[in-house]
N, C-alpha and C positions, 0 to 999 in steps of 0.2 A: 504493500500500500504506500510505502514511502516514495516510490517512483512516481505515483500520482501527484503527491505534494510537490516533488521536484519539477515535474513537467508543468504543473499549474503555475508554480512560481516563475518558471522560465518564461512562460507565455505572458503572465501579468507584467513582468519586468519590461517587456518590449513596449508596453503602453504607458509606462510610468515616465515621469519627468526625468530628463537626462541630468546627470550630475558630473562634477569634475572628479578626477581621480584622487584629488586631495580632500574631498568631502567625506563626511561620515554619513553612512546610509542606515536608515532605520526601517525595520520590517515589524509589523504587528501580526500576531498569530494566536490561535487557540490550540490547546492540546487536544488531539483527537483520541478517540477510544483505542485506535490501533497503535498509539504512541506509548501506552502504559503497560507496565508489567505489574500485575496485582493492583496497585493504586497510584504509582508515580510514573512519570515519564522516564523511559529507559535511556541508557547512554547512547544506544544506536540511533534513537529518534533525535536526541539532542545533537549528535554529530551530523545527522541529515540536515537539521536546521542550520547548523553552521555552514554546511555546504551550500544550502539554499541562499544564505546571506551573501556568500562569496559570488555565487552565480548572478544574483540580483545586482550586486555591485559591478561585476564585469559587463553585464548587458547594459546597465544604465550609464556606465562611463564610456561605452562604445568599444571596449576592449574586444568583445566577442567579434564584432564586425571587422576590426583591424586584424585580429588573430586569424580569422577565416580567410581574409584577403591574402594574408602573408603565409598561410599554411603553418601557423604557430600552434603549439599546444602547451599546456601549462601543468606539468607534473608537480605534485606536492612532495617535498623532501622530508618534512617533519611537521608534526602537529603536537602541541602540548596543551592539554586541557585540564582545568581544575573545576570540580563540581562543589558548589557551596550549599545549595538548597534544593529541595525537590519541587517539581511542578506536578500538580494533580490534574486529573481528567477535567477537561473543559475550561481550565484556567486560561486567562489571557496573559500574554507576555510580549516583550519587545526584544528584538535582536539588533544590535548595532555593529557595523563593520566599517573598518577604515584601514588604509595603508599606514603602517607606523614607521617603516624603515626601508630604504632602497639602497643597495650598493650595486656594483657592476653586474653581479650574477644573481642576486637574491632579492625577492620582494617579500617583506614580512607583513602579514595582515593580522590585526588585532580584532577580536570579536568579544562582545559581552551580551549575555542573555539576561534580561532584567524582568522582574515582576514587582510591581509596586515600589519602584525606586530601589530595589534590593537586587544585588547580583545573584543570579542562579548558577551561572557557569561562565567561565572566561576561557578564551582560546587564543593561542598564538600559532600562526601557520607560516611556514617557510616554503616559498614557491620559487620556481625558476621558469623560464620560457625556453622552449626548444623548437627547432625546425629540423626535423629528422633527428640526427644525433648531435647536431650543433646547438650549443647554448647561445641564445640571442641576448645581446647586451640589454640590460634593463633600461639603459639610457636611450636606446633606440625605441623601445616600447614607449617610454615616457614622452619622447619627441613625437611619436605617432599619435599619442593621446593629447598632444598640445599642453603638456605639463612643463611649466618653466622651472619651478623649484620643487625638487623631490625631497621628501622627508629623509635626510641623510645623517641625522644625529644618532649614533649608535649608543643608546642608553643601556643601563645595567641589565635590564631584562633580556635584551638581545644578546649581550655578552654572555650572560648566564646560560641562556638557551643554547648558544653555540658550544659552550664548554660541556654542558650536559649531553648534547648530541654526540660530541666527540668521545666522551667517556662511555656512552652507551654503545657506540660503534666498536670501541676497543673491547668492551666486555662481551657484548652479545654476538658480535661478528667474528672478531679475531681470537678471543680467548675463551670461548664457550667450552667448558669441560663437560662432556656428556657422560 
């Protein structure tokens, strides 16, 4: 059922007001019956909402059109999520998405899921853009989206995320003792 929500959000995004890539985008939604396990929204449903927020952002900033024209795709390298509160069936909430940091290779997107001005979950996503096996410079992407000033201040959260990702790769990929 989540693919229905994804498809519906993608279609709705095409008819929404366009935004700049430096804007914060907000989506409102209700928790569906199919989103809950026993009584609260499950993690998979929350991750789907985060994906919907990023898709909405990409459509509304015109990134999807530019990517399609240039045959770019955008794999996610890492996602870090923290869950703080549950969402129950039929509750209303808001999802906020924005680009927080861009360097030559990576685009970091921050997302917050909120209910009644309280954070339900927060997410940091590290993405890159590819054309075939070649990594496309994020500055080329920002230029195509007519972004003059990219968020390029690498604050502590980004530094910590990169350190944790490197440590995770070392332990889980290179040194996993089975």
